[in-house]
DSSP file (Angstrom, degrees, kcal/mol; ACC not computed):
  #  RESIDUE AA STRUCTURE BP1 BP2  ACC     N-H-->O    O-->H-N    N-H-->O    O-->H-N    TCO  KAPPA ALPHA  PHI   PSI    X-CA   Y-CA   Z-CA
    1    1 A M              0   0    0      0, 0.0     2,-0.0     0, 0.0    36,-0.0   0.000 360.0 360.0 360.0 125.9    2.4   41.6 -133.6
    2    2 A P        -     0   0    0      0, 0.0     2,-0.1     0, 0.0     0, 0.0  -0.308 360.0-123.5 -66.2 147.7    2.1   44.9 -131.6
    3    3 A T     >  -     0   0    0      1,-0.1     4,-2.0    -2,-0.0     5,-0.1  -0.441  21.9-112.2 -83.9 163.9    2.5   48.2 -133.4
    4    4 A R  H  > S+     0   0    0      1,-0.2     4,-2.7     2,-0.2     5,-0.2   0.857 118.7  58.6 -63.1 -33.5    5.1   50.7 -132.4
    5    5 A R  H  > S+     0   0    0      1,-0.2     4,-2.3     2,-0.2    -1,-0.2   0.940 107.7  44.2 -61.8 -46.6    2.2   53.0 -131.3
    6    6 A S  H  > S+     0   0    0      1,-0.2     4,-2.4     2,-0.2    -1,-0.2   0.854 111.8  54.3 -67.6 -32.5    1.0   50.4 -128.9
    7    7 A A  H  X S+     0   0    0     -4,-2.0     4,-2.7     2,-0.2    -2,-0.2   0.905 109.1  48.0 -65.5 -40.7    4.6   49.8 -127.7
    8    8 A R  H  X S+     0   0    0     -4,-2.7     4,-2.4     2,-0.2    -2,-0.2   0.903 111.0  51.0 -65.3 -40.2    4.9   53.5 -127.0
    9    9 A E  H  X S+     0   0    0     -4,-2.3     4,-1.9     2,-0.2    -2,-0.2   0.917 112.5  45.9 -63.3 -42.8    1.6   53.5 -125.1
   10   10 A R  H  X S+     0   0    0     -4,-2.4     4,-2.3     2,-0.2    -2,-0.2   0.907 111.1  52.6 -65.8 -41.6    2.8   50.6 -123.0
   11   11 A A  H  X S+     0   0    0     -4,-2.7     4,-2.9     1,-0.2    -2,-0.2   0.875 106.5  54.5 -62.0 -36.9    6.2   52.3 -122.5
   12   12 A L  H  X S+     0   0    0     -4,-2.4     4,-2.6     2,-0.2    -1,-0.2   0.942 108.7  47.8 -60.7 -47.7    4.3   55.4 -121.3
   13   13 A G  H  X S+     0   0    0     -4,-1.9     4,-2.2     1,-0.2    -2,-0.2   0.897 114.1  46.7 -60.2 -40.7    2.5   53.3 -118.7
   14   14 A L  H  X S+     0   0    0     -4,-2.3     4,-2.6     2,-0.2    -2,-0.2   0.897 111.4  50.4 -69.6 -40.6    5.7   51.7 -117.6
   15   15 A A  H  X S+     0   0    0     -4,-2.9     4,-2.0     2,-0.2    -2,-0.2   0.903 110.8  50.3 -63.0 -40.3    7.5   55.0 -117.4
   16   16 A Y  H  X S+     0   0    0     -4,-2.6     4,-2.5    -5,-0.2    -2,-0.2   0.925 111.1  48.6 -61.2 -45.7    4.7   56.4 -115.3
   17   17 A E  H  X S+     0   0    0     -4,-2.2     4,-2.6     1,-0.2     5,-0.2   0.893 107.5  55.1 -63.8 -40.2    4.8   53.4 -113.0
   18   18 A C  H  X>S+     0   0    0     -4,-2.6     5,-1.9     1,-0.2     4,-1.0   0.931 112.0  44.1 -56.5 -46.3    8.6   53.7 -112.6
   19   19 A E  H  <5S+     0   0    0     -4,-2.0    -2,-0.2     2,-0.2    -1,-0.2   0.914 114.3  47.9 -68.5 -42.6    8.2   57.3 -111.5
   20   20 A Q  H  <5S+     0   0    0     -4,-2.5    -1,-0.2     1,-0.2    -2,-0.2   0.869 120.8  36.8 -67.5 -36.2    5.3   56.6 -109.1
   21   21 A R  H  <5S-     0   0    0     -4,-2.6    -1,-0.2    -5,-0.2    -2,-0.2   0.516 105.2-128.4 -92.7  -6.1    7.0   53.7 -107.5
   22   22 A N  T  <5 +     0   0    0     -4,-1.0     2,-0.3    -5,-0.2    -3,-0.2   0.937  62.1 133.6  56.5  51.1   10.4   55.3 -107.6
   23   23 A V      < -     0   0    0     -5,-1.9    -1,-0.2    -6,-0.2    -2,-0.1  -0.893  57.9-104.8-126.2 158.4   12.0   52.2 -109.3
   24   24 A S     >  -     0   0    0     -2,-0.3     4,-2.3    -3,-0.1     5,-0.2  -0.351  31.6-111.6 -76.7 161.8   14.4   51.9 -112.2
   25   25 A G  H  > S+     0   0    0     19,-0.2     4,-2.8     1,-0.2     5,-0.2   0.937 117.3  48.8 -59.1 -49.3   13.2   50.6 -115.6
   26   26 A P  H  > S+     0   0    0      0, 0.0     4,-2.5     0, 0.0    -1,-0.2   0.904 111.2  50.5 -60.1 -40.0   15.1   47.3 -115.4
   27   27 A A  H  > S+     0   0    0      2,-0.2     4,-1.2     1,-0.2    -2,-0.2   0.912 112.4  47.0 -64.1 -41.9   13.8   46.7 -111.9
   28   28 A L  H >< S+     0   0    0     -4,-2.3     3,-0.6     1,-0.2     4,-0.5   0.946 113.2  48.0 -64.2 -47.9   10.2   47.3 -113.0
   29   29 A L  H >< S+     0   0    0     -4,-2.8     3,-1.2     1,-0.2    -2,-0.2   0.893 108.4  55.1 -61.1 -40.1   10.6   45.1 -116.1
   30   30 A D  H 3< S+     0   0    0     -4,-2.5    -1,-0.2     1,-0.2    -2,-0.2   0.801 107.3  51.4 -63.1 -28.4   12.2   42.3 -114.0
   31   31 A G  T << S+     0   0    0     -4,-1.2    -1,-0.2    -3,-0.6    -2,-0.2   0.483  84.6 107.5 -89.5  -2.6    9.1   42.3 -111.7
   32   32 A L    <   -     0   0    0     -3,-1.2    -3,-0.0    -4,-0.5    -4,-0.0  -0.550  64.9-143.4 -77.9 138.7    6.5   42.0 -114.4
   33   33 A P  S    S+     0   0    0      0, 0.0    -1,-0.1     0, 0.0    -4,-0.0   0.849  94.7  26.4 -68.4 -32.3    4.7   38.7 -114.8
   34   34 A V  S    S-     0   0    0     -3,-0.0    -3,-0.0    -5,-0.0     0, 0.0  -0.987  89.7-128.5-130.8 121.4    4.6   39.1 -118.6
   35   35 A P        -     0   0    0      0, 0.0     3,-0.1     0, 0.0    -5,-0.0  -0.358  25.4-115.8 -68.6 147.9    7.2   41.2 -120.3
   36   36 A P        -     0   0    0      0, 0.0     5,-0.1     0, 0.0   -29,-0.1  -0.234  48.9 -71.6 -71.6 171.8    6.1   43.9 -122.7
   37   37 A D     >  -     0   0    0      1,-0.1     4,-2.1     3,-0.1     5,-0.2  -0.114  53.1 -97.8 -62.7 167.0    6.9   43.7 -126.4
   38   38 A E  H  > S+     0   0    0      1,-0.2     4,-2.4     2,-0.2     5,-0.1   0.856 119.9  49.0 -58.6 -42.9   10.5   44.3 -127.5
   39   39 A Y  H  > S+     0   0    0      2,-0.2     4,-2.4     1,-0.2    -1,-0.2   0.892 109.4  51.8 -70.4 -37.3   10.1   47.9 -128.5
   40   40 A A  H  > S+     0   0    0      2,-0.2     4,-2.4     1,-0.2    -1,-0.2   0.922 111.8  47.9 -61.5 -42.5    8.4   48.9 -125.3
   41   41 A Q  H  X S+     0   0    0     -4,-2.1     4,-2.9     1,-0.2     5,-0.3   0.916 109.1  53.8 -61.8 -43.2   11.2   47.3 -123.4
   42   42 A C  H  X S+     0   0    0     -4,-2.4     4,-2.5     1,-0.2    -2,-0.2   0.910 110.4  46.9 -57.7 -44.1   13.8   49.1 -125.6
   43   43 A L  H  X S+     0   0    0     -4,-2.4     4,-2.6     2,-0.2     5,-0.3   0.933 113.6  46.9 -65.5 -46.4   12.1   52.5 -124.8
   44   44 A V  H  X S+     0   0    0     -4,-2.4     4,-2.0     1,-0.2   -19,-0.2   0.933 117.4  42.7 -62.5 -45.9   12.0   51.9 -121.0
   45   45 A L  H  X S+     0   0    0     -4,-2.9     4,-2.7     2,-0.2    -1,-0.2   0.875 114.2  51.1 -69.6 -37.1   15.6   50.6 -120.9
   46   46 A G  H  X S+     0   0    0     -4,-2.5     4,-2.1    -5,-0.3    -2,-0.2   0.919 111.1  47.1 -66.4 -43.7   16.8   53.4 -123.2
   47   47 A V  H  < S+     0   0    0     -4,-2.6    -2,-0.2    -5,-0.2    -1,-0.2   0.907 114.3  48.5 -63.1 -40.8   15.2   56.1 -121.1
   48   48 A D  H >< S+     0   0    0     -4,-2.0     3,-1.0    -5,-0.3     4,-0.2   0.929 111.8  48.7 -64.7 -44.8   16.6   54.6 -117.9
   49   49 A E  H 3< S+     0   0    0     -4,-2.7     3,-0.2     1,-0.2    -1,-0.2   0.857 123.0  32.0 -64.2 -36.7   20.1   54.3 -119.4
   50   50 A H  T 3X S+     0   0    0     -4,-2.1     4,-3.0    -5,-0.2    -1,-0.2   0.086  82.0 126.9-108.9  21.4   20.2   57.9 -120.6
   51   51 A H  H <> S+     0   0    0     -3,-1.0     4,-2.6     1,-0.2     5,-0.2   0.868  73.6  44.5 -50.7 -50.8   18.0   59.4 -117.9
   52   52 A E  H  > S+     0   0    0     -4,-0.2     4,-2.0     1,-0.2    -1,-0.2   0.918 115.7  47.1 -65.0 -43.1   20.4   62.2 -116.8
   53   53 A E  H  > S+     0   0    0      2,-0.2     4,-2.2     1,-0.2    -2,-0.2   0.914 113.0  49.9 -63.9 -42.3   21.3   63.2 -120.3
   54   54 A I  H  X S+     0   0    0     -4,-3.0     4,-2.7     1,-0.2     5,-0.2   0.939 111.0  48.3 -61.8 -48.0   17.6   63.2 -121.4
   55   55 A D  H  X S+     0   0    0     -4,-2.6     4,-2.6    -5,-0.2    -1,-0.2   0.863 110.0  53.1 -62.9 -35.0   16.6   65.3 -118.4
   56   56 A T  H  X S+     0   0    0     -4,-2.0     4,-1.9    -5,-0.2    -1,-0.2   0.918 110.6  47.1 -64.0 -43.6   19.4   67.8 -119.1
   57   57 A I  H  X S+     0   0    0     -4,-2.2     4,-1.4     2,-0.2    -2,-0.2   0.937 113.6  47.3 -63.5 -47.4   18.2   68.1 -122.7
   58   58 A I  H  X S+     0   0    0     -4,-2.7     4,-1.5     1,-0.2     3,-0.5   0.930 111.7  50.5 -61.3 -45.5   14.6   68.6 -121.7
   59   59 A A  H  < S+     0   0    0     -4,-2.6    -1,-0.2     1,-0.2    -2,-0.2   0.865 105.7  57.5 -61.3 -36.3   15.5   71.2 -119.0
   60   60 A K  H  < S+     0   0    0     -4,-1.9    -1,-0.2     1,-0.2    -2,-0.2   0.858 116.6  33.2 -62.2 -35.9   17.6   73.1 -121.6
   61   61 A F  H  < S+     0   0    0     -4,-1.4     2,-1.2    -3,-0.5    -1,-0.2   0.532  92.8  94.0-102.6  -7.4   14.6   73.6 -123.9
   62   62 A S    ><  -     0   0    0     -4,-1.5     3,-1.2    -5,-0.2     2,-0.3  -0.710  67.1-152.2 -91.6  95.7   11.7   73.9 -121.5
   63   63 A E  T 3  S-     0   0    0     -2,-1.2    -2,-0.1     1,-0.3     3,-0.1  -0.504  74.0  -9.2 -71.0 124.6   11.4   77.6 -121.0
   64   64 A H  T 3  S+     0   0    0     -2,-0.3     2,-0.5     1,-0.1    -1,-0.3   0.615 113.3 102.6  65.8  15.0    9.9   78.5 -117.6
   65   65 A W    <   -     0   0    0     -3,-1.2     2,-0.2    -6,-0.2    -1,-0.1  -0.950  56.0-157.7-131.5 113.3    9.1   74.9 -116.8
   66   66 A S    >>  -     0   0    0     -2,-0.5     3,-0.9     1,-0.1     4,-0.9  -0.535  32.8-113.7 -78.7 156.7   11.1   72.8 -114.4
   67   67 A L  G >4 S+     0   0    0      1,-0.2     3,-0.8     2,-0.2    -1,-0.1   0.880 117.0  58.4 -56.4 -38.4   10.8   69.1 -114.9
   68   68 A E  G 34 S+     0   0    0      1,-0.2    -1,-0.2     7,-0.0     4,-0.1   0.793 102.5  53.4 -64.6 -28.7    9.2   68.8 -111.4
   69   69 A R  G <4 S+     0   0    0     -3,-0.9    -1,-0.2     2,-0.1    -2,-0.2   0.680  89.8  95.9 -80.4 -17.8    6.4   71.2 -112.5
   70   70 A M  S << S-     0   0    0     -4,-0.9    -5,-0.0    -3,-0.8    -3,-0.0  -0.427  89.5 -98.9 -73.8 145.3    5.5   69.2 -115.6
   71   71 A P     >  -     0   0    0      0, 0.0     4,-2.6     0, 0.0     5,-0.2  -0.351  34.7-117.6 -57.6 145.5    2.6   66.7 -115.3
   72   72 A V  H  > S+     0   0    0      1,-0.2     4,-2.4     2,-0.2     5,-0.2   0.878 114.0  51.3 -57.0 -41.5    4.0   63.2 -114.8
   73   73 A V  H  > S+     0   0    0      2,-0.2     4,-2.6     1,-0.2    -1,-0.2   0.923 110.6  48.3 -64.2 -43.8    2.6   62.0 -118.1
   74   74 A D  H  > S+     0   0    0      1,-0.2     4,-2.8     2,-0.2     5,-0.2   0.929 111.4  50.4 -60.7 -45.1    4.1   64.9 -120.1
   75   75 A R  H  X S+     0   0    0     -4,-2.6     4,-2.1     1,-0.2    -2,-0.2   0.913 111.4  48.2 -60.4 -44.0    7.4   64.3 -118.4
   76   76 A A  H  X S+     0   0    0     -4,-2.4     4,-2.4    -5,-0.2    -1,-0.2   0.915 113.2  47.4 -64.1 -43.2    7.3   60.6 -119.3
   77   77 A L  H  X S+     0   0    0     -4,-2.6     4,-3.1     1,-0.2     5,-0.2   0.889 110.7  51.7 -66.1 -39.0    6.4   61.3 -122.9
   78   78 A L  H  X S+     0   0    0     -4,-2.8     4,-2.6    -5,-0.2    -1,-0.2   0.890 110.5  49.1 -64.3 -38.0    9.1   64.0 -123.3
   79   79 A R  H  X S+     0   0    0     -4,-2.1     4,-2.4    -5,-0.2    -2,-0.2   0.933 114.0  44.9 -66.3 -45.1   11.7   61.5 -122.0
   80   80 A I  H  X S+     0   0    0     -4,-2.4     4,-2.5     2,-0.2    -2,-0.2   0.942 116.0  46.8 -63.7 -47.0   10.5   58.8 -124.4
   81   81 A G  H  X S+     0   0    0     -4,-3.1     4,-2.5     1,-0.2    -2,-0.2   0.901 112.6  49.2 -62.4 -42.0   10.4   61.3 -127.3
   82   82 A T  H  X S+     0   0    0     -4,-2.6     4,-2.7    -5,-0.2     5,-0.3   0.899 109.8  52.2 -65.6 -40.0   13.8   62.7 -126.5
   83   83 A Y  H  X S+     0   0    0     -4,-2.4     4,-2.9    -5,-0.2     5,-0.5   0.944 111.5  46.7 -59.3 -47.3   15.2   59.2 -126.3
   84   84 A E  H  X S+     0   0    0     -4,-2.5     4,-1.2     1,-0.2     7,-0.3   0.911 115.3  46.1 -62.9 -41.1   13.8   58.4 -129.7
   85   85 A L  H  < S+     0   0    0     -4,-2.5    -1,-0.2    -5,-0.2    -2,-0.2   0.903 123.0  32.8 -68.0 -40.6   15.1   61.6 -131.2
   86   86 A A  H  < S+     0   0    0     -4,-2.7    -2,-0.2    -5,-0.2    -3,-0.2   0.793 133.3  22.5 -90.1 -29.3   18.6   61.5 -129.7
   87   87 A W  H  < S+     0   0    0     -4,-2.9    -3,-0.2    -5,-0.3    -2,-0.2   0.436 111.9  63.8-122.4  -0.3   19.3   57.8 -129.6
   88   88 A R    ><  +     0   0    0     -4,-1.2     3,-2.0    -5,-0.5    -1,-0.2  -0.682  48.0 169.6-125.8  78.6   17.1   56.1 -132.2
   89   89 A P  T 3  S+     0   0    0      0, 0.0    -1,-0.1     0, 0.0     4,-0.1   0.684  74.7  70.1 -64.2 -15.5   18.0   57.4 -135.7
   90   90 A D  T 3  S+     0   0    0     -3,-0.1    -6,-0.0     2,-0.1    -2,-0.0   0.651  84.1  81.0 -73.9 -14.7   15.8   54.7 -137.2
   91   91 A V  S <  S-     0   0    0     -3,-2.0    -3,-0.1    -7,-0.3     5,-0.0  -0.832  88.6-123.8 -94.7 118.8   12.7   56.6 -135.9
   92   92 A P     >  -     0   0    0      0, 0.0     4,-2.3     0, 0.0     3,-0.2  -0.292  17.7-121.9 -59.8 144.7   11.7   59.5 -138.2
   93   93 A T  H  > S+     0   0    0      1,-0.2     4,-2.3     2,-0.2     5,-0.2   0.914 111.5  50.7 -53.1 -49.5   11.6   62.8 -136.4
   94   94 A A  H  > S+     0   0    0      1,-0.2     4,-2.7     2,-0.2    -1,-0.2   0.859 109.8  50.9 -61.8 -35.8    7.9   63.4 -137.4
   95   95 A V  H  > S+     0   0    0     -3,-0.2     4,-2.6     2,-0.2     5,-0.3   0.940 109.4  49.3 -68.1 -46.9    6.9   60.0 -136.1
   96   96 A A  H  X S+     0   0    0     -4,-2.3     4,-1.6     1,-0.2    -2,-0.2   0.920 117.8  40.9 -58.2 -44.8    8.6   60.5 -132.7
   97   97 A I  H  X S+     0   0    0     -4,-2.3     4,-2.5    -5,-0.2    -2,-0.2   0.946 115.6  48.4 -71.1 -48.7    7.0   63.9 -132.2
   98   98 A T  H  X S+     0   0    0     -4,-2.7     4,-2.7    -5,-0.2     5,-0.2   0.900 111.1  50.4 -61.0 -42.9    3.5   63.0 -133.6
   99   99 A E  H  X S+     0   0    0     -4,-2.6     4,-2.1    -5,-0.2    -1,-0.2   0.921 112.0  47.4 -62.6 -43.6    3.3   59.8 -131.5
  100  100 A A  H  X S+     0   0    0     -4,-1.6     4,-2.2    -5,-0.3    -2,-0.2   0.906 112.5  50.0 -64.0 -41.1    4.2   61.7 -128.3
  101  101 A V  H  X S+     0   0    0     -4,-2.5     4,-2.5     2,-0.2    -2,-0.2   0.927 110.0  49.7 -63.6 -45.5    1.7   64.5 -129.1
  102  102 A E  H  X S+     0   0    0     -4,-2.7     4,-1.8     1,-0.2    -1,-0.2   0.902 112.2  47.5 -62.2 -41.2   -1.1   62.0 -129.7
  103  103 A L  H  X S+     0   0    0     -4,-2.1     4,-2.6     2,-0.2     5,-0.3   0.871 110.5  53.0 -67.9 -35.5   -0.4   60.2 -126.5
  104  104 A A  H  X S+     0   0    0     -4,-2.2     4,-2.2     1,-0.2    -2,-0.2   0.922 109.2  48.8 -63.7 -43.5   -0.3   63.5 -124.6
  105  105 A K  H  < S+     0   0    0     -4,-2.5    -1,-0.2     1,-0.2    -2,-0.2   0.871 116.6  43.7 -61.9 -36.8   -3.7   64.5 -126.0
  106  106 A Q  H  < S+     0   0    0     -4,-1.8    -2,-0.2    -5,-0.2    -1,-0.2   0.865 128.3  22.2 -78.2 -37.3   -5.1   61.1 -125.0
  107  107 A Y  H  < S+     0   0    0     -4,-2.6    -3,-0.2    -5,-0.1    -2,-0.2   0.496 116.3  45.7-115.7  -4.7   -3.6   60.8 -121.5
  108  108 A S  S  < S-     0   0    0     -4,-2.2     5,-0.0     1,-0.3    -4,-0.0  -0.319  93.2 -44.8-124.1-154.6   -2.7   64.2 -120.2
  109  109 A T    >   -     0   0    0     -2,-0.1     3,-1.1     1,-0.1     4,-0.5  -0.157  55.8-103.1 -76.0 169.4   -4.1   67.8 -119.9
  110  110 A K  T 3  S+     0   0    0      1,-0.3     4,-0.2     2,-0.1     3,-0.2   0.766 122.4  43.8 -66.0 -24.3   -5.9   69.7 -122.7
  111  111 A D  T 3> S+     0   0    0      1,-0.1     4,-2.1     2,-0.1    -1,-0.3   0.455  88.5  92.0 -96.3  -2.5   -2.7   71.8 -123.3
  112  112 A S  H <> S+     0   0    0     -3,-1.1     4,-3.2     1,-0.2     5,-0.3   0.858  78.0  58.8 -65.3 -36.8   -0.3   68.9 -123.2
  113  113 A G  H  > S+     0   0    0     -4,-0.5     4,-2.3     1,-0.2    -1,-0.2   0.935 110.5  42.2 -58.1 -47.5   -0.3   68.2 -126.9
  114  114 A R  H  > S+     0   0    0     -4,-0.2     4,-2.7     2,-0.2     5,-0.2   0.910 115.5  50.5 -64.6 -42.8    0.9   71.7 -127.8
  115  115 A F  H  X S+     0   0    0     -4,-2.1     4,-2.3     2,-0.2     5,-0.2   0.942 113.5  43.7 -61.4 -49.7    3.4   71.7 -125.0
  116  116 A V  H  X S+     0   0    0     -4,-3.2     4,-2.7     1,-0.2     5,-0.3   0.903 114.2  51.8 -63.9 -42.1    4.9   68.3 -125.9
  117  117 A N  H  X S+     0   0    0     -4,-2.3     4,-2.2    -5,-0.3    -2,-0.2   0.945 111.9  45.1 -60.2 -49.7    4.9   69.3 -129.6
  118  118 A G  H  X S+     0   0    0     -4,-2.7     4,-1.9     2,-0.2    -2,-0.2   0.917 116.1  45.4 -62.1 -44.5    6.7   72.5 -129.1
  119  119 A L  H  X S+     0   0    0     -4,-2.3     4,-2.3    -5,-0.2    -2,-0.2   0.934 114.7  46.0 -68.9 -46.3    9.3   71.1 -126.7
  120  120 A L  H  X S+     0   0    0     -4,-2.7     4,-2.8    -5,-0.2    -1,-0.2   0.851 109.8  56.0 -66.4 -32.3   10.1   68.0 -128.8
  121  121 A S  H  X S+     0   0    0     -4,-2.2     4,-1.8    -5,-0.3    -1,-0.2   0.917 109.6  45.7 -63.6 -42.6   10.3   70.2 -132.0
  122  122 A R  H  X S+     0   0    0     -4,-1.9     4,-1.0     2,-0.2    -2,-0.2   0.897 113.8  49.2 -66.2 -39.8   12.9   72.4 -130.4
  123  123 A I  H >X S+     0   0    0     -4,-2.3     4,-2.8     1,-0.2     3,-0.6   0.919 109.0  52.8 -64.7 -43.2   14.8   69.3 -129.1
  124  124 A A  H 3X S+     0   0    0     -4,-2.8     4,-2.2     1,-0.3    -1,-0.2   0.883 103.6  56.7 -60.8 -39.2   14.7   67.7 -132.6
  125  125 A A  H 3< S+     0   0    0     -4,-1.8    -1,-0.3     1,-0.2    -2,-0.2   0.813 114.9  39.8 -62.0 -28.9   16.2   70.8 -134.1
  126  126 A E  H << S+     0   0    0     -4,-1.0    -2,-0.2    -3,-0.6    -1,-0.2   0.900 122.3  35.9 -85.7 -45.8   19.1   70.5 -131.8
  127  127 A V  H  < S+     0   0    0     -4,-2.8     2,-0.5    -5,-0.1    -3,-0.2   0.652 111.1  60.9 -91.5 -14.9   19.8   66.7 -131.7
  128  128 A R     <  -     0   0    0     -4,-2.2     2,-1.0    -5,-0.3    -1,-0.1  -0.953  62.4-162.6-114.3 122.8   18.9   65.8 -135.3
  129  129 A S        +     0   0    0     -2,-0.5    -4,-0.1     2,-0.0    -3,-0.1  -0.625  26.4 164.7-102.8  74.9   21.0   67.4 -138.0
  130  130 A E              0   0    0     -2,-1.0    -2,-0.1     1,-0.1     0, 0.0  -0.722 360.0 360.0 -91.8 140.0   18.7   66.7 -140.9
  131  131 A P              0   0    0      0, 0.0    -1,-0.1     0, 0.0    -2,-0.0   0.506 360.0 360.0 -67.1 360.0   19.4   68.7 -144.2
């Protein structure tokens, strides 16, 4: 059984592919010979369904960085992380942020981990009302 970490990693690859090929999440998933695990599909479809809202949230908190200027991997991770924070209350805040940061460190630039951490932390403070 795949872990959520591997599902997030797969969702990152799929989100990257969606952007590079300029296709929707459902269209990409429909064209795959073997579907990804359930949670990876959930992330891809959730990000696709709430794409405009997610981008609005990210743009609100990304000081001096337009979405277009962000590395594609960072943008994909921020979208996945924001989706988990805003629409998946079953995912703990620290898990959503830490997983995105670790994937940023692994697959993006040397400063991406800090960038993703700071931005998702600010987003979490807004979209999660934890005591």
